[in-house]
Each structure stands twice: as structure tokens, then as C-alpha cells.
C-alpha positions in Angstrom: -78.7 -23.6 92.2 -81.5 -23.3 94.6 -84.6 -21.8 93.4 -82.6 -19.8 90.7 -80.0 -18.6 93.0 -76.5 -19.6 92.1 -74.3 -20.3 95.3 -71.2 -21.1 93.3 -70.6 -17.7 91.3 -66.8 -18.3 91.0 -67.1 -21.7 90.0 -64.7 -23.0 92.6 -66.3 -26.4 93.1 -69.9 -27.8 92.3 -72.2 -27.5 94.8 -75.3 -27.8 93.1 -76.1 -31.2 94.9 -75.8 -29.6 98.3 -78.0 -26.8 97.4 -80.7 -28.5 95.3 -83.2 -28.8 98.3 -86.7 -28.3 97.1 -89.2 -28.1 99.8 -92.8 -27.9 98.6 -95.3 -26.8 101.3 -98.9 -28.0 100.9 -99.5 -27.3 97.3 -99.1 -30.9 96.0 -101.1 -33.8 97.0 -98.3 -36.2 96.8 -97.5 -37.3 100.4 -93.7 -38.0 99.6 -93.0 -34.7 98.1 -95.1 -32.7 100.5 -93.4 -31.2 103.4 -96.5 -30.6 105.4 -98.1 -33.8 104.8 -94.7 -35.5 105.8 -94.5 -33.4 109.2 -98.3 -34.3 109.7 -97.6 -38.1 109.2 -94.4 -38.0 111.7 -96.5 -36.3 114.4 -99.5 -38.5 113.9 -97.1 -41.7 114.2 -95.7 -40.1 117.4 -99.4 -39.7 118.9 -100.1 -43.2 117.9 -97.0 -44.7 119.5 -97.6 -42.6 122.5 -101.1 -43.9 122.8 -99.9 -47.4 122.3 -97.2 -47.0 125.1 -100.0 -45.5 127.4 -102.3 -48.5 126.8 -99.4 -50.9 127.6 -98.4 -49.2 130.7 -102.1 -49.2 131.9 -102.4 -53.1 130.9 -99.3 -53.9 132.7 -100.6 -52.0 135.9 -103.8 -53.8 135.8 -102.0 -57.0 135.3 -99.8 -56.4 138.2 -102.6 -55.5 140.4 -104.7 -58.8 139.5 -101.4 -61.0 139.9 -100.7 -59.3 143.2 -104.3 -59.8 144.4 -104.1 -63.3 143.4 -101.0 -63.9 145.2 -102.4 -62.5 148.2 -105.5 -64.5 148.1 -103.4 -67.5 147.8 -101.0 -67.1 150.5 -104.1 -67.0 153.1 -103.0 -63.9 154.8 -105.9 -61.2 154.9 -105.2 -58.3 157.2 -109.0 -57.6 157.8 -109.6 -61.4 158.7 -106.5 -61.5 161.0 -107.5 -58.3 162.8 -110.8 -59.5 163.5 -109.5 -62.9 164.7 -107.1 -60.8 167.1 -110.0 -58.8 168.5 -111.9 -62.1 169.0 -108.9 -63.8 170.7 -108.3 -60.8 173.0 -112.0 -60.8 174.2 -111.8 -64.5 175.1 -108.7 -63.9 177.0 -110.1 -61.1 179.0 -113.2 -63.4 179.7 -110.8 -66.4 180.7 -109.0 -63.9 183.0 -112.2 -62.7 184.6 -113.1 -66.6 185.0 -109.6 -67.3 186.6 -110.2 -64.3 188.9 -113.5 -65.5 190.2 -112.0 -69.1 190.6 -109.3 -67.6 192.7 -111.6 -65.5 194.7 -113.8 -68.6 195.2 -110.8 -70.8 196.4 -109.5 -68.0 198.6 -112.9 -67.8 200.4 -113.1 -71.7 200.7 -109.7 -71.6 202.5 -110.6 -68.7 204.6 -113.6 -70.6 205.8 -111.5 -73.7 206.8 
């Protein structure tokens, strides 16, 4: 029987256990027997677990970024610093090339006099 309806009119087998489902929707305060409360609890649990997973992902990303920054600082290679040094060395090389060119011209002038 389910809500007063007999599903086994010919009495071929006893199906009462299969159809004895009683769903109560929001009329009782007992959370175990109230369908709406149970669904609400399940949805709330999913939401809570989703928030926890999101927080863990954000914490993992922050930890990764922190460890990566620390690794880069320990390795001693800073792209900004190396670019600055490269420009400094390029200017120094260019200045030395001009000095060598001036010395060469001076030696050529001296040899031309002799």
C-alpha cells in the first residue's frame, strides 16, 4: 500500500515493502523525516565543500607563487638586474671601442709623421 492505494490487487506477491515510501514535504520539524530539510542539508553540504575546495585551491596557488618567488631569489638570477647590467656593459664596450679607435688614429698620425 502507498498512501492508501493497493498496488497488489491480485495478491500475487507482497510488494508492500517496495511501495511503502512515505515522503513528507516540509510539514514536520524532524530533519530526518522531512524531505525538504534533507535536500536543503545536502545542498548546503555541497556548497560548504565547494567553498572549502575553492579556498584550498587559492591557498595552494598563493603557496606556489611564494615558493617560486623564493626559488628565484635564491637562484640569484633577476631578469631586471641582468638587463640593466647588459646595458651597462654594452655602453662600456662602446666607450672602449671609441678609445681604441682614438689610439689607433693617434698611432697612425705618429707613424705618418715618421
